PDB file of N, CA, C, O and CB in Angstrom:
ATOM      1  N   MET A   1      25.762  -3.342  12.073  1.00  0.00           N
ATOM      2  CA  MET A   1      25.270  -2.475  11.014  1.00  0.00           C
ATOM      3  C   MET A   1      23.759  -2.259  11.158  1.00  0.00           C
ATOM      4  O   MET A   1      23.264  -1.142  11.005  1.00  0.00           O
ATOM      5  CB  MET A   1      25.601  -3.073   9.632  1.00  0.00           C
ATOM      6  N   HIS A   2      23.036  -3.343  11.455  1.00  0.00           N
ATOM      7  CA  HIS A   2      21.589  -3.259  11.624  1.00  0.00           C
ATOM      8  C   HIS A   2      21.239  -2.288  12.739  1.00  0.00           C
ATOM      9  O   HIS A   2      20.301  -1.501  12.615  1.00  0.00           O
ATOM     10  CB  HIS A   2      20.997  -4.642  11.919  1.00  0.00           C
ATOM     11  N   GLN A   3      21.995  -2.345  13.830  1.00  0.00           N
ATOM     12  CA  GLN A   3      21.734  -1.454  14.959  1.00  0.00           C
ATOM     13  C   GLN A   3      21.984   0.002  14.572  1.00  0.00           C
ATOM     14  O   GLN A   3      21.250   0.892  15.003  1.00  0.00           O
ATOM     15  CB  GLN A   3      22.610  -1.840  16.161  1.00  0.00           C
ATOM     16  N   MET A   4      23.009   0.248  13.766  1.00  0.00           N
ATOM     17  CA  MET A   4      23.298   1.616  13.320  1.00  0.00           C
ATOM     18  C   MET A   4      22.166   2.146  12.443  1.00  0.00           C
ATOM     19  O   MET A   4      21.782   3.310  12.557  1.00  0.00           O
ATOM     20  CB  MET A   4      24.634   1.663  12.550  1.00  0.00           C
ATOM     21  N   LEU A   5      21.639   1.300  11.576  1.00  0.00           N
ATOM     22  CA  LEU A   5      20.530   1.719  10.723  1.00  0.00           C
ATOM     23  C   LEU A   5      19.296   2.026  11.556  1.00  0.00           C
ATOM     24  O   LEU A   5      18.578   2.985  11.272  1.00  0.00           O
ATOM     25  CB  LEU A   5      20.211   0.640   9.686  1.00  0.00           C
ATOM     26  N   ASN A   6      19.044   1.223  12.578  1.00  0.00           N
ATOM     27  CA  ASN A   6      17.911   1.479  13.470  1.00  0.00           C
ATOM     28  C   ASN A   6      18.080   2.797  14.209  1.00  0.00           C
ATOM     29  O   ASN A   6      17.131   3.572  14.329  1.00  0.00           O
ATOM     30  CB  ASN A   6      17.750   0.336  14.472  1.00  0.00           C
ATOM     31  N   GLU A   7      19.281   3.054  14.704  1.00  0.00           N
ATOM     32  CA  GLU A   7      19.536   4.277  15.457  1.00  0.00           C
ATOM     33  C   GLU A   7      19.380   5.515  14.575  1.00  0.00           C
ATOM     34  O   GLU A   7      18.913   6.554  15.043  1.00  0.00           O
ATOM     35  CB  GLU A   7      20.938   4.240  16.066  1.00  0.00           C
ATOM     36  N   ASP A   8      19.762   5.411  13.318  1.00  0.00           N
ATOM     37  CA  ASP A   8      19.662   6.545  12.403  1.00  0.00           C
ATOM     38  C   ASP A   8      18.266   6.704  11.821  1.00  0.00           C
ATOM     39  O   ASP A   8      17.989   7.683  11.128  1.00  0.00           O
ATOM     40  CB  ASP A   8      20.661   6.392  11.283  1.00  0.00           C
ATOM     41  N   GLY A   9      17.384   5.750  12.095  1.00  0.00           N
ATOM     42  CA  GLY A   9      16.020   5.833  11.594  1.00  0.00           C
ATOM     43  C   GLY A   9      15.912   5.527  10.110  1.00  0.00           C
ATOM     44  O   GLY A   9      14.993   6.003   9.443  1.00  0.00           O
ATOM     45  N   LEU A  10      16.833   4.745   9.591  1.00  0.00           N
ATOM     46  CA  LEU A  10      16.837   4.442   8.157  1.00  0.00           C
ATOM     47  C   LEU A  10      16.018   3.202   7.805  1.00  0.00           C
ATOM     48  O   LEU A  10      15.763   2.937   6.630  1.00  0.00           O
ATOM     49  CB  LEU A  10      18.257   4.255   7.679  1.00  0.00           C
ATOM     50  N   ILE A  11      15.611   2.450   8.810  1.00  0.00           N
ATOM     51  CA  ILE A  11      14.779   1.271   8.557  1.00  0.00           C
ATOM     52  C   ILE A  11      13.337   1.646   8.891  1.00  0.00           C
ATOM     53  O   ILE A  11      13.048   2.036  10.022  1.00  0.00           O
ATOM     54  CB  ILE A  11      15.259   0.025   9.406  1.00  0.00           C
ATOM     55  N   PRO A  12      12.431   1.532   7.921  1.00  0.00           N
ATOM     56  CA  PRO A  12      11.030   1.913   8.173  1.00  0.00           C
ATOM     57  C   PRO A  12      10.342   0.930   9.109  1.00  0.00           C
ATOM     58  O   PRO A  12      10.761  -0.219   9.252  1.00  0.00           O
ATOM     59  CB  PRO A  12      10.254   1.998   6.855  1.00  0.00           C
ATOM     60  N   GLU A  13       9.283   1.403   9.738  1.00  0.00           N
ATOM     61  CA  GLU A  13       8.477   0.565  10.620  1.00  0.00           C
ATOM     62  C   GLU A  13       7.697  -0.453   9.784  1.00  0.00           C
ATOM     63  O   GLU A  13       7.478  -0.252   8.589  1.00  0.00           O
ATOM     64  CB  GLU A  13       7.509   1.433  11.475  1.00  0.00           C
ATOM     65  N   VAL A  14       7.289  -1.530  10.415  1.00  0.00           N
ATOM     66  CA  VAL A  14       6.554  -2.594   9.727  1.00  0.00           C
ATOM     67  C   VAL A  14       5.238  -2.061   9.159  1.00  0.00           C
ATOM     68  O   VAL A  14       4.848  -2.420   8.048  1.00  0.00           O
ATOM     69  CB  VAL A  14       6.282  -3.771  10.688  1.00  0.00           C
ATOM     70  N   SER A  15       4.560  -1.211   9.916  1.00  0.00           N
ATOM     71  CA  SER A  15       3.277  -0.678   9.439  1.00  0.00           C
ATOM     72  C   SER A  15       3.473   0.172   8.184  1.00  0.00           C
ATOM     73  O   SER A  15       2.632   0.159   7.286  1.00  0.00           O
ATOM     74  CB  SER A  15       2.595   0.157  10.542  1.00  0.00           C
ATOM     75  N   GLU A  16       4.580   0.907   8.123  1.00  0.00           N
ATOM     76  CA  GLU A  16       4.869   1.705   6.927  1.00  0.00           C
ATOM     77  C   GLU A  16       5.130   0.802   5.730  1.00  0.00           C
ATOM     78  O   GLU A  16       4.694   1.095   4.617  1.00  0.00           O
ATOM     79  CB  GLU A  16       6.079   2.627   7.168  1.00  0.00           C
ATOM     80  N   LEU A  17       5.833  -0.283   5.958  1.00  0.00           N
ATOM     81  CA  LEU A  17       6.116  -1.220   4.868  1.00  0.00           C
ATOM     82  C   LEU A  17       4.835  -1.863   4.351  1.00  0.00           C
ATOM     83  O   LEU A  17       4.672  -2.058   3.146  1.00  0.00           O
ATOM     84  CB  LEU A  17       7.095  -2.304   5.333  1.00  0.00           C
ATOM     85  N   LYS A  18       3.930  -2.189   5.266  1.00  0.00           N
ATOM     86  CA  LYS A  18       2.657  -2.791   4.857  1.00  0.00           C
ATOM     87  C   LYS A  18       1.845  -1.820   4.013  1.00  0.00           C
ATOM     88  O   LYS A  18       1.222  -2.222   3.030  1.00  0.00           O
ATOM     89  CB  LYS A  18       1.845  -3.224   6.086  1.00  0.00           C
ATOM     90  N   GLU A  19       1.849  -0.534   4.392  1.00  0.00           N
ATOM     91  CA  GLU A  19       1.115   0.477   3.629  1.00  0.00           C
ATOM     92  C   GLU A  19       1.700   0.640   2.230  1.00  0.00           C
ATOM     93  O   GLU A  19       0.962   0.732   1.250  1.00  0.00           O
ATOM     94  CB  GLU A  19       1.134   1.822   4.366  1.00  0.00           C
ATOM     95  N   VAL A  20       3.011   0.673   2.142  1.00  0.00           N
ATOM     96  CA  VAL A  20       3.672   0.818   0.840  1.00  0.00           C
ATOM     97  C   VAL A  20       3.378  -0.400  -0.020  1.00  0.00           C
ATOM     98  O   VAL A  20       3.078  -0.264  -1.207  1.00  0.00           O
ATOM     99  CB  VAL A  20       5.203   1.004   1.010  1.00  0.00           C
ATOM    100  N   TYR A  21       3.461  -1.596   0.569  1.00  0.00           N
ATOM    101  CA  TYR A  21       3.192  -2.817  -0.185  1.00  0.00           C
ATOM    102  C   TYR A  21       1.752  -2.833  -0.697  1.00  0.00           C
ATOM    103  O   TYR A  21       1.502  -3.203  -1.845  1.00  0.00           O
ATOM    104  CB  TYR A  21       3.461  -4.055   0.685  1.00  0.00           C
ATOM    105  N   ALA A  22       0.812  -2.435   0.151  1.00  0.00           N
ATOM    106  CA  ALA A  22      -0.594  -2.413  -0.261  1.00  0.00           C
ATOM    107  C   ALA A  22      -0.800  -1.431  -1.409  1.00  0.00           C
ATOM    108  O   ALA A  22      -1.541  -1.719  -2.349  1.00  0.00           O
ATOM    109  CB  ALA A  22      -1.502  -2.041   0.928  1.00  0.00           C
ATOM    110  N   SER A  23      -0.151  -0.279  -1.336  1.00  0.00           N
ATOM    111  CA  SER A  23      -0.271   0.712  -2.411  1.00  0.00           C
ATOM    112  C   SER A  23       0.321   0.197  -3.711  1.00  0.00           C
ATOM    113  O   SER A  23      -0.272   0.355  -4.779  1.00  0.00           O
ATOM    114  CB  SER A  23       0.415   2.016  -2.012  1.00  0.00           C
ATOM    115  N   LEU A  24       1.488  -0.418  -3.618  1.00  0.00           N
ATOM    116  CA  LEU A  24       2.125  -0.956  -4.821  1.00  0.00           C
ATOM    117  C   LEU A  24       1.320  -2.104  -5.409  1.00  0.00           C
ATOM    118  O   LEU A  24       1.227  -2.236  -6.629  1.00  0.00           O
ATOM    119  CB  LEU A  24       3.543  -1.425  -4.507  1.00  0.00           C
ATOM    120  N   ASP A  25       0.738  -2.934  -4.551  1.00  0.00           N
ATOM    121  CA  ASP A  25      -0.078  -4.041  -5.027  1.00  0.00           C
ATOM    122  C   ASP A  25      -1.330  -3.525  -5.733  1.00  0.00           C
ATOM    123  O   ASP A  25      -1.722  -4.055  -6.772  1.00  0.00           O
ATOM    124  CB  ASP A  25      -0.462  -4.961  -3.863  1.00  0.00           C
ATOM    125  N   ALA A  26      -1.953  -2.500  -5.172  1.00  0.00           N
ATOM    126  CA  ALA A  26      -3.140  -1.909  -5.805  1.00  0.00           C
ATOM    127  C   ALA A  26      -2.779  -1.294  -7.149  1.00  0.00           C
ATOM    128  O   ALA A  26      -3.528  -1.428  -8.117  1.00  0.00           O
ATOM    129  CB  ALA A  26      -3.773  -0.842  -4.887  1.00  0.00           C
ATOM    130  N   LEU A  27      -1.636  -0.622  -7.212  1.00  0.00           N
ATOM    131  CA  LEU A  27      -1.193  -0.037  -8.471  1.00  0.00           C
ATOM    132  C   LEU A  27      -0.915  -1.121  -9.504  1.00  0.00           C
ATOM    133  O   LEU A  27      -1.285  -0.978 -10.670  1.00  0.00           O
ATOM    134  CB  LEU A  27       0.055   0.818  -8.252  1.00  0.00           C
ATOM    135  N   TYR A  28      -0.271  -2.195  -9.088  1.00  0.00           N
ATOM    136  CA  TYR A  28       0.005  -3.297 -10.010  1.00  0.00           C
ATOM    137  C   TYR A  28      -1.287  -3.897 -10.547  1.00  0.00           C
ATOM    138  O   TYR A  28      -1.414  -4.144 -11.747  1.00  0.00           O
ATOM    139  CB  TYR A  28       0.838  -4.381  -9.315  1.00  0.00           C
ATOM    140  N   GLN A  29      -2.244  -4.128  -9.657  1.00  0.00           N
ATOM    141  CA  GLN A  29      -3.512  -4.712 -10.095  1.00  0.00           C
ATOM    142  C   GLN A  29      -4.246  -3.778 -11.045  1.00  0.00           C
ATOM    143  O   GLN A  29      -4.883  -4.234 -11.994  1.00  0.00           O
ATOM    144  CB  GLN A  29      -4.398  -5.034  -8.890  1.00  0.00           C
ATOM    145  N   LEU A  30      -4.163  -2.484 -10.800  1.00  0.00           N
ATOM    146  CA  LEU A  30      -4.797  -1.508 -11.678  1.00  0.00           C
ATOM    147  C   LEU A  30      -4.146  -1.539 -13.057  1.00  0.00           C
ATOM    148  O   LEU A  30      -4.838  -1.541 -14.075  1.00  0.00           O
ATOM    149  CB  LEU A  30      -4.709  -0.096 -11.073  1.00  0.00           C
ATOM    150  N   LEU A  31      -2.823  -1.563 -13.088  1.00  0.00           N
ATOM    151  CA  LEU A  31      -2.110  -1.558 -14.366  1.00  0.00           C
ATOM    152  C   LEU A  31      -2.263  -2.882 -15.106  1.00  0.00           C
ATOM    153  O   LEU A  31      -2.261  -2.915 -16.337  1.00  0.00           O
ATOM    154  CB  LEU A  31      -0.634  -1.261 -14.143  1.00  0.00           C
ATOM    155  N   ALA A  32      -2.395  -3.966 -14.358  1.00  0.00           N
ATOM    156  CA  ALA A  32      -2.546  -5.280 -14.975  1.00  0.00           C
ATOM    157  C   ALA A  32      -3.990  -5.532 -15.398  1.00  0.00           C
ATOM    158  O   ALA A  32      -4.271  -6.527 -16.067  1.00  0.00           O
ATOM    159  CB  ALA A  32      -2.084  -6.372 -14.015  1.00  0.00           C
ATOM    160  N   GLY A  33      -4.898  -4.658 -15.022  1.00  0.00           N
ATOM    161  CA  GLY A  33      -6.303  -4.807 -15.400  1.00  0.00           C
ATOM    162  C   GLY A  33      -7.022  -5.884 -14.622  1.00  0.00           C
ATOM    163  O   GLY A  33      -7.992  -6.461 -15.113  1.00  0.00           O
ATOM    164  N   LYS A  34      -6.563  -6.163 -13.421  1.00  0.00           N
ATOM    165  CA  LYS A  34      -7.157  -7.233 -12.633  1.00  0.00           C
ATOM    166  C   LYS A  34      -8.198  -6.746 -11.643  1.00  0.00           C
ATOM    167  O   LYS A  34      -8.803  -7.553 -10.937  1.00  0.00           O
ATOM    168  CB  LYS A  34      -6.089  -7.970 -11.902  1.00  0.00           C
ATOM    169  N   ILE A  35      -8.418  -5.448 -11.577  1.00  0.00           N
ATOM    170  CA  ILE A  35      -9.389  -4.918 -10.622  1.00  0.00           C
ATOM    171  C   ILE A  35     -10.764  -4.891 -11.271  1.00  0.00           C
ATOM    172  O   ILE A  35     -10.945  -4.368 -12.371  1.00  0.00           O
ATOM    173  CB  ILE A  35      -8.981  -3.499 -10.137  1.00  0.00           C
ATOM    174  N   LYS A  36     -11.715  -5.460 -10.570  1.00  0.00           N
ATOM    175  CA  LYS A  36     -13.093  -5.392 -11.037  1.00  0.00           C
ATOM    176  C   LYS A  36     -13.642  -4.046 -10.607  1.00  0.00           C
ATOM    177  O   LYS A  36     -13.457  -3.624  -9.465  1.00  0.00           O
ATOM    178  CB  LYS A  36     -13.962  -6.575 -10.476  1.00  0.00           C
ATOM    179  N   LYS A  37     -14.305  -3.388 -11.511  1.00  0.00           N
ATOM    180  CA  LYS A  37     -14.877  -2.092 -11.174  1.00  0.00           C
ATOM    181  C   LYS A  37     -16.015  -2.289 -10.190  1.00  0.00           C
ATOM    182  O   LYS A  37     -16.880  -3.145 -10.375  1.00  0.00           O
ATOM    183  CB  LYS A  37     -15.368  -1.353 -12.439  1.00  0.00           C
ATOM    184  N   LYS A  38     -15.995  -1.481  -9.143  1.00  0.00           N
ATOM    185  CA  LYS A  38     -17.045  -1.550  -8.142  1.00  0.00           C
ATOM    186  C   LYS A  38     -18.256  -0.793  -8.669  1.00  0.00           C
ATOM    187  O   LYS A  38     -18.099   0.254  -9.298  1.00  0.00           O
ATOM    188  CB  LYS A  38     -16.566  -0.970  -6.776  1.00  0.00           C
ATOM    189  N   PRO A  39     -19.439  -1.294  -8.430  1.00  0.00           N
ATOM    190  CA  PRO A  39     -20.639  -0.553  -8.870  1.00  0.00           C
ATOM    191  C   PRO A  39     -20.746   0.749  -8.101  1.00  0.00           C
ATOM    192  O   PRO A  39     -20.337   0.849  -6.944  1.00  0.00           O
ATOM    193  CB  PRO A  39     -21.929  -1.402  -8.672  1.00  0.00           C
ATOM    194  N   LYS A  40     -21.300   1.732  -8.766  1.00  0.00           N
ATOM    195  CA  LYS A  40     -21.485   3.029  -8.108  1.00  0.00           C
ATOM    196  C   LYS A  40     -22.504   2.871  -6.996  1.00  0.00           C
ATOM    197  O   LYS A  40     -23.517   2.192  -7.170  1.00  0.00           O
ATOM    198  CB  LYS A  40     -21.940   4.121  -9.123  1.00  0.00           C
ATOM    199  N   PRO A  41     -22.245   3.489  -5.863  1.00  0.00           N
ATOM    200  CA  PRO A  41     -23.241   3.391  -4.773  1.00  0.00           C
ATOM    201  C   PRO A  41     -24.501   4.161  -5.142  1.00  0.00           C
ATOM    202  O   PRO A  41     -24.446   5.233  -5.745  1.00  0.00           O
ATOM    203  CB  PRO A  41     -22.658   3.932  -3.436  1.00  0.00           C
ATOM    204  N   GLU A  42     -25.602   3.601  -4.773  1.00  0.00           N
ATOM    205  CA  GLU A  42     -26.880   4.245  -5.055  1.00  0.00           C
ATOM    206  C   GLU A  42     -27.374   4.907  -3.775  1.00  0.00           C
ATOM    207  O   GLU A  42     -27.531   4.261  -2.738  1.00  0.00           O
ATOM    208  CB  GLU A  42     -27.927   3.219  -5.600  1.00  0.00           C
ATOM    209  N   PHE A  43     -27.613   6.205  -3.873  1.00  0.00           N
ATOM    210  CA  PHE A  43     -28.083   6.950  -2.728  1.00  0.00           C
ATOM    211  C   PHE A  43     -29.561   7.246  -2.903  1.00  0.00           C
ATOM    212  O   PHE A  43     -30.006   7.616  -3.989  1.00  0.00           O
ATOM    213  CB  PHE A  43     -27.276   8.247  -2.543  1.00  0.00           C
ATOM    214  N   ASN A  44     -30.303   7.084  -1.847  1.00  0.00           N
ATOM    215  CA  ASN A  44     -31.733   7.389  -1.868  1.00  0.00           C
ATOM    216  C   ASN A  44     -31.913   8.802  -1.343  1.00  0.00           C
ATOM    217  O   ASN A  44     -32.035   9.010  -0.135  1.00  0.00           O
ATOM    218  CB  ASN A  44     -32.560   6.357  -1.019  1.00  0.00           C
ATOM    219  N   ASP A  45     -31.930   9.767  -2.241  1.00  0.00           N
ATOM    220  CA  ASP A  45     -32.090  11.169  -1.842  1.00  0.00           C
ATOM    221  C   ASP A  45     -33.535  11.568  -1.881  1.00  0.00           C
ATOM    222  O   ASP A  45     -33.867  12.714  -1.578  1.00  0.00           O
ATOM    223  CB  ASP A  45     -31.275  12.088  -2.738  1.00  0.00           C
TER     224      ASP A  45
END
């Protein structure tokens, strides 16, 4: 069954899974209020 899923392209690549996990983790932290706000960058114009 695993081989059939691989052949059909139904199992995502590891890098894709890592990206999705990172996005979901960032969203969770945002919703949970655990993200510290980063200071605005100061530009010397």
